[in-house]
MIMAR-850236 format. One record per residue (C-alpha): x, y, z; residue number from 1. Coordinates in pm, whole numbers, plus 50000, padded with zeros to 5 digits. Layout:
BEGIN
+-------+-------+-------+-----+
!    xx !    yy !    zz !  nr !
+-------+-------+-------+-----+
!     X !     Y !     Z ! NUM !
...
+-------+-------+-------+-----+
// end
This chain:
BEGIN
+-------+-------+-------+-----+
!    xx !    yy !    zz !  nr !
+-------+-------+-------+-----+
! 15876 ! 73048 ! 59794 !   1 !
! 15851 ! 72815 ! 60088 !   2 !
! 15505 ! 72815 ! 60266 !   3 !
! 15496 ! 72686 ! 60618 !   4 !
! 15163 ! 72551 ! 60751 !   5 !
! 15190 ! 72583 ! 61127 !   6 !
! 14963 ! 72857 ! 61246 !   7 !
! 14953 ! 73033 ! 61585 !   8 !
! 15084 ! 73387 ! 61681 !   9 !
! 15319 ! 73563 ! 61449 !  10 !
! 15502 ! 73859 ! 61595 !  11 !
! 15673 ! 74095 ! 61352 !  12 !
! 15939 ! 74281 ! 61535 !  13 !
! 16206 ! 74112 ! 61771 !  14 !
! 16255 ! 74416 ! 62009 !  15 !
! 16136 ! 74464 ! 62362 !  16 !
! 15756 ! 74481 ! 62292 !  17 !
! 15759 ! 74185 ! 62046 !  18 !
! 15965 ! 73970 ! 62279 !  19 !
! 15763 ! 74048 ! 62585 !  20 !
! 15443 ! 73976 ! 62404 !  21 !
! 15571 ! 73628 ! 62333 !  22 !
! 15696 ! 73568 ! 62694 !  23 !
! 15367 ! 73697 ! 62839 !  24 !
! 15160 ! 73476 ! 62605 !  25 !
! 15340 ! 73167 ! 62754 !  26 !
! 15307 ! 73285 ! 63110 !  27 !
! 14929 ! 73346 ! 63062 !  28 !
! 14882 ! 72997 ! 62923 !  29 !
! 14892 ! 73023 ! 62541 !  30 !
! 14957 ! 72669 ! 62403 !  31 !
! 14979 ! 72725 ! 62022 !  32 !
! 15289 ! 72811 ! 61819 !  33 !
! 15459 ! 73156 ! 61859 !  34 !
! 15702 ! 73288 ! 61609 !  35 !
! 15906 ! 73626 ! 61641 !  36 !
! 16035 ! 73779 ! 61322 !  37 !
! 16326 ! 74021 ! 61404 !  38 !
! 16531 ! 74221 ! 61161 !  39 !
! 16827 ! 74236 ! 61400 !  40 !
! 17055 ! 73922 ! 61455 !  41 !
! 17014 ! 73942 ! 61822 !  42 !
! 16757 ! 73792 ! 62064 !  43 !
! 16502 ! 74036 ! 62194 !  44 !
! 16650 ! 74292 ! 62420 !  45 !
! 16582 ! 74617 ! 62626 !  46 !
! 16683 ! 74955 ! 62487 !  47 !
! 16705 ! 75196 ! 62785 !  48 !
! 17070 ! 75058 ! 62888 !  49 !
! 17207 ! 75133 ! 62551 !  50 !
! 17250 ! 75502 ! 62619 !  51 !
! 17394 ! 75439 ! 62967 !  52 !
! 17547 ! 75106 ! 63081 !  53 !
! 17625 ! 74970 ! 62733 !  54 !
! 17795 ! 75291 ! 62633 !  55 !
! 17988 ! 75349 ! 62949 !  56 !
! 18081 ! 75010 ! 63101 !  57 !
! 18343 ! 74831 ! 62890 !  58 !
! 18258 ! 74510 ! 63068 !  59 !
! 17906 ! 74493 ! 62886 !  60 !
! 17972 ! 74270 ! 62592 !  61 !
! 17633 ! 74155 ! 62508 !  62 !
! 17277 ! 74281 ! 62453 !  63 !
! 17067 ! 74343 ! 62754 !  64 !
! 16847 ! 74046 ! 62675 !  65 !
! 16491 ! 74009 ! 62787 !  66 !
! 16549 ! 73632 ! 62823 !  67 !
! 16842 ! 73392 ! 62747 !  68 !
! 16840 ! 73153 ! 62454 !  69 !
! 16778 ! 72873 ! 62692 !  70 !
! 16474 ! 73038 ! 62844 !  71 !
! 16337 ! 73095 ! 62488 !  72 !
! 16375 ! 72726 ! 62414 !  73 !
! 16197 ! 72633 ! 62727 !  74 !
! 15913 ! 72865 ! 62629 !  75 !
! 15901 ! 72700 ! 62292 !  76 !
! 15910 ! 73027 ! 62098 !  77 !
! 16038 ! 73017 ! 61743 !  78 !
! 16285 ! 73299 ! 61689 !  79 !
! 16364 ! 73416 ! 61332 !  80 !
! 16640 ! 73664 ! 61358 !  81 !
! 16800 ! 73877 ! 61086 !  82 !
! 16504 ! 73857 ! 60862 !  83 !
! 16244 ! 74124 ! 60773 !  84 !
! 15878 ! 74097 ! 60691 !  85 !
! 15815 ! 74222 ! 60339 !  86 !
! 15433 ! 74215 ! 60331 !  87 !
! 15114 ! 74112 ! 60524 !  88 !
! 14816 ! 73953 ! 60335 !  89 !
! 14524 ! 74029 ! 60575 !  90 !
! 14280 ! 73815 ! 60366 !  91 !
! 14505 ! 73508 ! 60353 !  92 !
! 14633 ! 73564 ! 60708 !  93 !
! 14996 ! 73520 ! 60617 !  94 !
! 15322 ! 73713 ! 60627 !  95 !
! 15592 ! 73711 ! 60355 !  96 !
! 15952 ! 73716 ! 60467 !  97 !
! 16264 ! 73856 ! 60299 !  98 !
! 16413 ! 73501 ! 60284 !  99 !
! 16123 ! 73377 ! 60073 ! 100 !
! 15922 ! 73195 ! 60335 ! 101 !
! 15554 ! 73259 ! 60401 ! 102 !
! 15412 ! 73213 ! 60741 ! 103 !
! 15045 ! 73175 ! 60807 ! 104 !
! 14901 ! 73316 ! 61130 ! 105 !
! 14597 ! 73283 ! 61352 ! 106 !
! 14682 ! 73616 ! 61513 ! 107 !
! 14937 ! 73871 ! 61403 ! 108 !
! 15114 ! 74114 ! 61640 ! 109 !
! 15299 ! 74421 ! 61482 ! 110 !
! 15583 ! 74553 ! 61699 ! 111 !
! 15822 ! 74709 ! 61430 ! 112 !
! 15922 ! 75004 ! 61649 ! 113 !
! 16086 ! 75316 ! 61514 ! 114 !
! 16354 ! 75428 ! 61283 ! 115 !
! 16583 ! 75716 ! 61407 ! 116 !
! 16478 ! 76038 ! 61230 ! 117 !
! 16758 ! 76153 ! 60980 ! 118 !
! 16903 ! 76502 ! 60913 ! 119 !
! 16933 ! 76568 ! 60542 ! 120 !
! 17219 ! 76820 ! 60535 ! 121 !
! 17461 ! 76580 ! 60707 ! 122 !
! 17537 ! 76374 ! 60406 ! 123 !
! 17886 ! 76533 ! 60351 ! 124 !
! 17988 ! 76410 ! 60692 ! 125 !
! 17806 ! 76066 ! 60695 ! 126 !
! 18120 ! 75882 ! 60790 ! 127 !
! 18136 ! 76078 ! 61118 ! 128 !
! 17754 ! 76052 ! 61190 ! 129 !
! 17618 ! 75809 ! 61447 ! 130 !
! 17272 ! 75729 ! 61577 ! 131 !
! 17174 ! 75529 ! 61885 ! 132 !
! 16887 ! 75292 ! 61843 ! 133 !
! 17017 ! 74940 ! 61831 ! 134 !
! 17279 ! 74747 ! 62028 ! 135 !
! 17505 ! 74740 ! 61718 ! 136 !
! 17472 ! 75134 ! 61713 ! 137 !
! 17579 ! 75151 ! 62072 ! 138 !
! 17880 ! 74920 ! 62028 ! 139 !
! 17995 ! 75127 ! 61726 ! 140 !
! 17948 ! 75459 ! 61909 ! 141 !
! 18125 ! 75323 ! 62223 ! 142 !
! 18458 ! 75283 ! 62033 ! 143 !
! 18474 ! 75649 ! 61977 ! 144 !
! 18378 ! 75793 ! 62316 ! 145 !
! 18735 ! 75839 ! 62444 ! 146 !
! 18882 ! 76100 ! 62661 ! 147 !
! 18935 ! 76422 ! 62464 ! 148 !
! 18708 ! 76310 ! 62170 ! 149 !
! 18519 ! 76601 ! 62036 ! 150 !
! 18145 ! 76497 ! 62031 ! 151 !
! 17868 ! 76692 ! 61877 ! 152 !
! 17516 ! 76585 ! 61961 ! 153 !
! 17219 ! 76706 ! 61763 ! 154 !
! 16908 ! 76722 ! 61968 ! 155 !
! 16857 ! 76793 ! 62345 ! 156 !
! 16582 ! 76533 ! 62390 ! 157 !
! 16615 ! 76245 ! 62633 ! 158 !
! 16846 ! 76031 ! 62411 ! 159 !
! 17063 ! 76337 ! 62319 ! 160 !
! 17101 ! 76435 ! 62690 ! 161 !
! 17164 ! 76081 ! 62813 ! 162 !
! 17423 ! 76021 ! 62542 ! 163 !
! 17583 ! 76356 ! 62628 ! 164 !
! 17611 ! 76260 ! 63008 ! 165 !
! 17742 ! 75920 ! 62914 ! 166 !
! 18010 ! 76067 ! 62669 ! 167 !
! 18119 ! 76326 ! 62923 ! 168 !
! 18152 ! 76066 ! 63194 ! 169 !
! 18404 ! 75900 ! 62966 ! 170 !
! 18604 ! 76212 ! 62914 ! 171 !
! 18479 ! 76336 ! 62592 ! 172 !
! 18427 ! 76698 ! 62504 ! 173 !
! 18060 ! 76740 ! 62434 ! 174 !
! 17855 ! 77012 ! 62250 ! 175 !
! 17481 ! 76972 ! 62223 ! 176 !
! 17299 ! 77164 ! 61946 ! 177 !
! 16925 ! 77200 ! 61985 ! 178 !
! 16686 ! 77358 ! 61730 ! 179 !
! 16421 ! 77451 ! 61984 ! 180 !
! 16450 ! 77750 ! 62231 ! 181 !
! 16497 ! 77510 ! 62516 ! 182 !
! 16558 ! 77137 ! 62583 ! 183 !
! 16264 ! 76909 ! 62640 ! 184 !
! 16023 ! 77174 ! 62581 ! 185 !
! 15735 ! 76933 ! 62472 ! 186 !
! 15761 ! 76763 ! 62818 ! 187 !
! 15869 ! 77016 ! 63082 ! 188 !
! 15799 ! 77370 ! 63165 ! 189 !
! 16075 ! 77645 ! 63148 ! 190 !
! 16186 ! 77607 ! 63515 ! 191 !
! 16262 ! 77229 ! 63458 ! 192 !
! 16429 ! 77287 ! 63118 ! 193 !
! 16656 ! 77538 ! 63279 ! 194 !
! 16754 ! 77278 ! 63541 ! 195 !
! 16852 ! 77037 ! 63264 ! 196 !
! 17055 ! 77306 ! 63096 ! 197 !
! 17243 ! 77382 ! 63414 ! 198 !
! 17294 ! 77022 ! 63505 ! 199 !
! 17481 ! 76956 ! 63178 ! 200 !
! 17676 ! 77283 ! 63195 ! 201 !
! 17778 ! 77215 ! 63538 ! 202 !
! 17944 ! 76894 ! 63413 ! 203 !
! 18133 ! 77078 ! 63132 ! 204 !
! 17891 ! 77029 ! 62848 ! 205 !
! 17829 ! 77311 ! 62598 ! 206 !
! 17453 ! 77322 ! 62530 ! 207 !
! 17337 ! 77562 ! 62257 ! 208 !
! 16967 ! 77624 ! 62203 ! 209 !
! 16781 ! 77779 ! 61908 ! 210 !
! 17046 ! 77681 ! 61671 ! 211 !
! 17032 ! 77507 ! 61341 ! 212 !
! 17297 ! 77354 ! 61102 ! 213 !
! 17355 ! 77557 ! 60802 ! 214 !
! 17628 ! 77361 ! 60649 ! 215 !
! 17836 ! 77048 ! 60708 ! 216 !
! 18157 ! 76930 ! 60550 ! 217 !
! 18437 ! 76678 ! 60617 ! 218 !
! 18790 ! 76814 ! 60655 ! 219 !
! 19119 ! 76661 ! 60774 ! 220 !
! 18943 ! 76358 ! 60920 ! 221 !
! 18689 ! 76572 ! 61126 ! 222 !
! 18331 ! 76688 ! 61073 ! 223 !
! 18293 ! 77066 ! 61050 ! 224 !
! 17951 ! 77197 ! 61137 ! 225 !
! 17847 ! 77568 ! 61041 ! 226 !
! 17559 ! 77690 ! 61251 ! 227 !
! 17300 ! 77947 ! 61139 ! 228 !
! 17447 ! 78222 ! 61360 ! 229 !
! 17802 ! 78180 ! 61199 ! 230 !
! 17950 ! 77963 ! 61474 ! 231 !
! 18187 ! 77690 ! 61343 ! 232 !
! 18259 ! 77364 ! 61531 ! 233 !
! 18489 ! 77077 ! 61446 ! 234 !
! 18383 ! 76732 ! 61585 ! 235 !
! 18547 ! 76382 ! 61570 ! 236 !
! 18197 ! 76239 ! 61565 ! 237 !
! 17843 ! 76368 ! 61545 ! 238 !
! 17542 ! 76186 ! 61724 ! 239 !
! 17192 ! 76264 ! 61600 ! 240 !
! 16911 ! 76229 ! 61851 ! 241 !
! 16598 ! 76412 ! 61709 ! 242 !
! 16342 ! 76135 ! 61763 ! 243 !
! 16218 ! 75837 ! 61561 ! 244 !
! 15965 ! 75769 ! 61289 ! 245 !
! 15722 ! 75479 ! 61347 ! 246 !
! 15786 ! 75193 ! 61106 ! 247 !
! 15436 ! 75170 ! 60963 ! 248 !
! 15508 ! 75088 ! 60597 ! 249 !
! 15393 ! 74729 ! 60637 ! 250 !
! 15074 ! 74835 ! 60808 ! 251 !
! 15012 ! 75104 ! 60536 ! 252 !
! 15055 ! 74850 ! 60258 ! 253 !
! 14809 ! 74620 ! 60440 ! 254 !
! 14561 ! 74914 ! 60458 ! 255 !
! 14538 ! 74936 ! 60838 ! 256 !
! 14423 ! 75257 ! 60993 ! 257 !
! 14716 ! 75487 ! 61044 ! 258 !
! 14748 ! 75816 ! 61238 ! 259 !
! 15086 ! 75893 ! 61391 ! 260 !
! 15152 ! 75520 ! 61411 ! 261 !
! 14902 ! 75233 ! 61389 ! 262 !
! 14564 ! 75306 ! 61550 ! 263 !
! 14462 ! 75062 ! 61810 ! 264 !
! 14184 ! 75033 ! 62059 ! 265 !
! 14232 ! 74971 ! 62436 ! 266 !
! 14287 ! 74601 ! 62364 ! 267 !
! 14557 ! 74697 ! 62112 ! 268 !
! 14343 ! 74571 ! 61819 ! 269 !
! 14407 ! 74731 ! 61492 ! 270 !
! 14143 ! 74807 ! 61215 ! 271 !
! 14195 ! 74460 ! 61076 ! 272 !
! 14052 ! 74141 ! 61233 ! 273 !
! 14313 ! 73931 ! 61443 ! 274 !
! 14596 ! 74202 ! 61390 ! 275 !
! 14728 ! 74377 ! 61702 ! 276 !
! 14994 ! 74644 ! 61745 ! 277 !
! 15220 ! 74699 ! 62054 ! 278 !
! 15504 ! 74935 ! 62173 ! 279 !
! 15625 ! 75243 ! 62007 ! 280 !
! 15404 ! 75202 ! 61689 ! 281 !
! 15062 ! 75166 ! 61873 ! 282 !
! 14857 ! 75494 ! 61886 ! 283 !
! 14580 ! 75470 ! 62145 ! 284 !
! 14325 ! 75701 ! 62283 ! 285 !
! 14401 ! 75785 ! 62651 ! 286 !
! 14064 ! 75821 ! 62812 ! 287 !
! 14215 ! 76002 ! 63102 ! 288 !
! 14293 ! 76317 ! 62898 ! 289 !
! 14085 ! 76249 ! 62586 ! 290 !
! 14361 ! 76258 ! 62341 ! 291 !
! 14538 ! 75985 ! 62147 ! 292 !
! 14887 ! 75895 ! 62239 ! 293 !
! 15173 ! 75701 ! 62103 ! 294 !
! 15428 ! 75649 ! 62380 ! 295 !
! 15787 ! 75564 ! 62325 ! 296 !
! 15880 ! 75407 ! 62648 ! 297 !
! 15983 ! 75087 ! 62834 ! 298 !
! 15668 ! 75086 ! 63037 ! 299 !
! 15439 ! 75118 ! 62730 ! 300 !
! 15612 ! 74831 ! 62555 ! 301 !
! 15562 ! 74616 ! 62875 ! 302 !
! 15203 ! 74721 ! 62926 ! 303 !
! 15076 ! 74676 ! 62563 ! 304 !
! 15246 ! 74334 ! 62545 ! 305 !
! 15074 ! 74222 ! 62858 ! 306 !
! 14737 ! 74343 ! 62720 ! 307 !
! 14768 ! 74155 ! 62388 ! 308 !
! 14880 ! 73838 ! 62577 ! 309 !
! 14574 ! 73865 ! 62800 ! 310 !
! 14342 ! 73911 ! 62502 ! 311 !
! 14479 ! 73629 ! 62299 ! 312 !
! 14457 ! 73400 ! 62603 ! 313 !
! 14088 ! 73483 ! 62632 ! 314 !
! 14134 ! 73675 ! 62951 ! 315 !
! 14022 ! 74021 ! 63037 ! 316 !
! 14269 ! 74269 ! 62896 ! 317 !
! 14259 ! 74645 ! 62820 ! 318 !
! 14508 ! 74915 ! 62850 ! 319 !
! 14451 ! 75137 ! 63146 ! 320 !
! 14781 ! 75225 ! 63274 ! 321 !
! 14933 ! 75563 ! 63387 ! 322 !
! 15227 ! 75667 ! 63153 ! 323 !
! 15553 ! 75641 ! 63333 ! 324 !
! 15907 ! 75741 ! 63204 ! 325 !
! 16232 ! 75784 ! 63357 ! 326 !
! 16588 ! 75918 ! 63261 ! 327 !
! 16919 ! 75875 ! 63422 ! 328 !
! 17158 ! 76163 ! 63360 ! 329 !
! 17484 ! 76194 ! 63567 ! 330 !
! 17400 ! 76121 ! 63928 ! 331 !
! 17032 ! 76194 ! 63897 ! 332 !
! 16725 ! 75984 ! 63827 ! 333 !
! 16426 ! 76186 ! 63687 ! 334 !
! 16087 ! 76016 ! 63666 ! 335 !
! 15758 ! 76136 ! 63509 ! 336 !
! 15421 ! 75976 ! 63555 ! 337 !
! 15099 ! 76086 ! 63373 ! 338 !
! 15083 ! 76409 ! 63184 ! 339 !
! 15251 ! 76737 ! 63282 ! 340 !
! 14989 ! 76956 ! 63124 ! 341 !
! 14997 ! 77312 ! 63063 ! 342 !
! 14727 ! 77504 ! 63243 ! 343 !
! 14743 ! 77257 ! 63536 ! 344 !
! 14780 ! 77388 ! 63891 ! 345 !
! 15115 ! 77291 ! 64017 ! 346 !
! 15226 ! 77205 ! 64373 ! 347 !
! 15592 ! 77145 ! 64435 ! 348 !
! 15839 ! 77050 ! 64704 ! 349 !
! 16156 ! 77267 ! 64661 ! 350 !
! 16283 ! 77371 ! 64321 ! 351 !
! 16426 ! 77164 ! 64040 ! 352 !
! 16762 ! 77051 ! 64139 ! 353 !
! 16689 ! 77035 ! 64502 ! 354 !
! 16728 ! 76697 ! 64678 ! 355 !
! 16408 ! 76497 ! 64633 ! 356 !
! 16234 ! 76758 ! 64425 ! 357 !
! 15872 ! 76672 ! 64349 ! 358 !
! 15597 ! 76852 ! 64148 ! 359 !
! 15225 ! 76750 ! 64129 ! 360 !
! 15010 ! 76860 ! 63831 ! 361 !
! 14651 ! 76902 ! 63928 ! 362 !
! 14306 ! 76961 ! 63778 ! 363 !
! 14099 ! 77053 ! 64083 ! 364 !
! 14172 ! 76769 ! 64325 ! 365 !
! 14259 ! 76511 ! 64052 ! 366 !
! 14632 ! 76435 ! 63979 ! 367 !
! 14711 ! 76454 ! 63607 ! 368 !
! 15087 ! 76406 ! 63636 ! 369 !
! 15399 ! 76420 ! 63857 ! 370 !
! 15769 ! 76468 ! 63809 ! 371 !
! 16038 ! 76395 ! 64059 ! 372 !
! 16414 ! 76407 ! 64106 ! 373 !
! 16574 ! 76108 ! 64294 ! 374 !
! 16261 ! 76032 ! 64462 ! 375 !
! 16131 ! 75713 ! 64302 ! 376 !
! 15897 ! 75610 ! 64597 ! 377 !
! 15701 ! 75945 ! 64573 ! 378 !
! 15657 ! 75875 ! 64208 ! 379 !
! 15534 ! 75518 ! 64271 ! 380 !
! 15275 ! 75662 ! 64512 ! 381 !
! 15170 ! 75927 ! 64265 ! 382 !
! 15118 ! 75657 ! 63999 ! 383 !
! 14907 ! 75451 ! 64247 ! 384 !
! 14692 ! 75761 ! 64338 ! 385 !
! 14627 ! 75807 ! 63946 ! 386 !
! 14544 ! 75457 ! 63889 ! 387 !
! 14291 ! 75469 ! 64174 ! 388 !
! 14172 ! 75805 ! 64070 ! 389 !
! 14196 ! 75909 ! 64424 ! 390 !
! 14149 ! 76278 ! 64502 ! 391 !
! 14450 ! 76468 ! 64620 ! 392 !
! 14333 ! 76664 ! 64932 ! 393 !
! 14498 ! 76960 ! 65110 ! 394 !
! 14591 ! 76712 ! 65372 ! 395 !
! 14783 ! 76497 ! 65134 ! 396 !
! 14962 ! 76792 ! 64983 ! 397 !
! 15068 ! 76912 ! 65317 ! 398 !
! 15188 ! 76569 ! 65432 ! 399 !
! 15411 ! 76567 ! 65131 ! 400 !
! 15529 ! 76926 ! 65184 ! 401 !
! 15382 ! 77035 ! 64839 ! 402 !
! 15309 ! 77398 ! 64808 ! 403 !
! 15140 ! 77590 ! 64523 ! 404 !
! 15384 ! 77746 ! 64269 ! 405 !
! 15357 ! 77980 ! 63970 ! 406 !
! 15463 ! 77795 ! 63662 ! 407 !
! 15663 ! 78013 ! 63429 ! 408 !
! 15551 ! 78021 ! 63069 ! 409 !
! 15757 ! 77859 ! 62793 ! 410 !
! 16050 ! 78098 ! 62702 ! 411 !
! 16402 ! 78058 ! 62577 ! 412 !
! 16692 ! 77953 ! 62788 ! 413 !
! 17023 ! 78132 ! 62734 ! 414 !
! 17185 ! 77988 ! 62419 ! 415 !
! 17557 ! 78000 ! 62496 ! 416 !
+-------+-------+-------+-----+
// end
């Protein structure tokens, strides 16, 4: 066991949130040592391009890096790649690595991210099953997304739909199998879900809702899936996209407070002194809506990293950002800001699928959330209004051509 004696900030997790924390620390003036411990062999990189450009552009041969190796050297950040952190000693303020080293810390930042959720009954076809979470996952999957390849995607969430769009653009034959009665039901109302269904079907994708897998087997070099309704499909490869599980084992063993991730306050502080959490694993109370939230998004990684960097540089820092998320599917960009809450009063411009479709979700005159299609400028203005807590008047609604609509309750979409 090799004990190193240089203290400073140790960041466990070499992904987007961890890498951005280190970069922001230097930008904000932190002078002490910074060490990033990452289980992947790559420098910190962004994940959104994995399901889009990395899959579809054969000229992309490297990770979408946050910074180059030269820039990390300029910032004097110590990168330990391809190594895991086995345990944290809160009392001794040290971390134990899988290669036997022990690193002391002054402050510890946890940024371990997620692990894709598995599907137990796919064991018989494991040689055909792929996930998309890392750059290596994307490169392995890309080799098989050829014209005519039969691709089964389990899960019609954002990742599943984005992979479906990318695979179809490469000429693959794509079938999506979704257990829920409609795609993205936790995010959108039925009308918007219906639009996603139609978008994918218009591009030749079969999207089956309210279906589960009864049995899976490998036959003649292909994966055969039997659905609960008796339908049988043969696929060359199967991609699972049913969400991720926060990597909280390290925090649990260190006796940090856990609740759907690592519980943090608005300064991203955990229940232990000098220990912080950022990105996908950080669960924080959203004072705007009064509920805790753990956001899995590029923006949340950026914002929580900046908060911790401000705090550790003895500057004012507290998370007070409006959630923002986007997805690119085929020719469309869909953006969401805030919360699209059930029971809100909805004002919309056009219908889902119309050019520049926009919807505002209001509680009285306060904007709770907005969703837009191919109208990024409108969403930026909506986010600014929410950040300022500016009331949305009838004049504002009229200027944006937003009219009240009746939101249909959640109900199934056609399943075939």
